C-alpha positions as CSV (number, residue, x, y, z in Angstrom):
1,X,96.2,112.4,58.3
2,X,97.3,111.1,61.9
3,X,100.4,113.2,63.5
4,X,103.1,110.4,64.3
5,X,105.2,111.6,67.7
6,X,108.8,111.6,67.1
7,X,110.3,109.3,69.7
8,X,112.2,111.4,72.4
9,X,115.9,110.3,72.4
10,X,116.9,112.9,75.3
11,X,114.6,114.4,78.3
12,X,115.7,117.2,80.4
13,X,119.5,117.2,81.0
14,X,120.4,116.2,84.6
15,X,123.3,115.5,86.9
16,X,123.3,112.9,89.2
17,X,125.6,113.5,92.1
18,X,126.2,110.3,94.5
19,X,128.7,109.1,97.1
20,X,131.2,106.6,95.7
21,X,133.0,103.6,97.7
22,X,135.6,105.8,98.2
23,X,133.6,108.3,100.3
24,X,133.9,111.2,97.7
25,X,131.0,112.6,95.9
26,X,130.9,112.2,92.1
27,X,128.9,113.0,89.2
28,X,127.4,111.5,85.9
29,X,126.0,113.5,83.6
30,X,122.8,112.2,81.6
31,X,119.1,113.2,81.6
32,X,115.8,112.7,83.3
33,X,113.7,109.8,82.0
34,X,109.9,110.2,81.2
35,X,108.9,107.4,83.7
36,X,106.1,108.3,86.2
37,X,107.4,109.0,89.7
38,X,104.5,108.5,92.2
39,X,105.9,108.5,95.3
40,X,107.0,112.1,96.2
41,X,107.5,112.9,100.0
42,X,107.5,116.9,99.4
43,X,107.6,119.7,97.0
44,X,109.4,123.0,98.1
45,X,110.6,126.2,96.1
46,X,113.8,128.5,97.3
47,X,115.3,131.3,96.3
48,X,119.1,132.2,96.6
49,X,120.4,135.8,95.9
50,X,123.0,136.0,92.9
51,X,126.5,135.3,93.9
52,X,125.8,133.6,96.7
53,X,127.8,130.0,97.7
54,X,127.1,127.0,99.9
55,X,130.5,125.6,101.2
56,X,131.2,121.6,101.9
57,X,127.9,120.0,102.6
58,X,125.9,116.3,101.8
59,X,122.5,116.1,100.5
60,X,120.1,115.9,103.4
61,X,117.6,113.5,101.6
62,X,117.4,112.0,97.9
63,X,116.0,114.5,95.7
64,X,115.5,116.4,92.6
65,X,116.9,120.2,92.6
66,X,115.2,121.6,89.3
67,X,116.6,124.8,88.4
68,X,114.2,127.4,87.2
69,X,116.5,130.2,87.2
70,X,120.5,131.0,87.7
71,X,123.4,129.2,86.7
72,X,125.8,127.6,89.3
73,X,129.0,125.7,89.7
74,X,129.0,122.4,91.5
75,X,132.4,121.1,93.1
76,X,132.7,117.5,94.3
77,X,135.0,116.3,97.1
78,X,137.3,115.8,94.6
79,X,137.7,118.7,93.1
80,X,135.7,118.1,89.9
81,X,133.2,120.5,88.6
82,X,130.2,121.2,86.3
83,X,127.7,123.7,85.5
84,X,124.0,123.5,86.2
85,X,121.9,125.7,84.0
86,X,118.2,127.0,84.3
87,X,116.2,124.3,83.0
88,X,118.2,121.6,84.1
89,X,118.0,119.2,87.2
90,X,120.5,118.1,89.8
91,X,119.7,114.6,91.3
92,X,121.5,114.8,94.8
93,X,122.0,111.5,96.3
94,X,125.2,111.9,98.2
95,X,123.8,112.0,101.5
96,X,127.1,110.5,103.0
97,X,130.6,111.0,102.6
98,X,132.3,114.4,102.0
99,X,129.8,115.9,100.0
100,X,129.8,118.7,97.2
101,X,129.6,122.5,97.2
102,X,128.3,125.1,95.1
103,X,128.4,128.9,93.9
104,X,126.3,131.0,91.6
105,X,127.8,132.2,88.8
106,X,126.2,135.3,86.6
107,X,123.7,137.9,87.4
108,X,120.6,136.0,88.3
109,X,119.6,134.6,91.6
110,X,118.8,130.8,92.1
111,X,115.2,129.8,91.8
112,X,114.6,126.1,92.2
113,X,112.4,123.6,93.2
114,X,112.9,120.5,95.5
115,X,111.4,117.3,95.1
116,X,112.1,114.8,97.8
117,X,111.2,110.9,97.0
118,X,110.2,108.4,99.3
119,X,113.2,106.0,100.0
120,X,112.7,103.0,97.2
121,X,111.2,105.6,94.3
122,X,113.3,105.0,91.2
123,X,115.1,108.1,90.6
124,X,114.9,108.0,86.7
125,X,118.3,109.2,85.6
126,X,119.9,107.7,82.2
127,X,123.3,108.5,81.8
128,X,124.8,109.6,78.7
129,X,126.6,106.7,76.9
């Protein structure tokens, strides 16, 4: 008997950071879809020590930030916050405007992979409805 794969309703949890018409950063919660991404500009890895923080900044480019280890709190320019955890993806698209900041929470360092896209590549994000 052949096994039938159950449909995947949600993929990996993700948050998208974007710049609104008001110039402030905003976020939406959702997931990364399983569509193929073919035009990746580059991939690199980074580690930041526990308890670190990074003050106000914009994303340098549209990119995925895949958290391999660690938890951190992101704050938008309007003071809204969300917690990014191990295994989750931040889709940073707020390349203009007032930006965001983050701080590590807990005792783990932040291990992550940055995946930068070509300019017109779809970002494969689906908002939770």
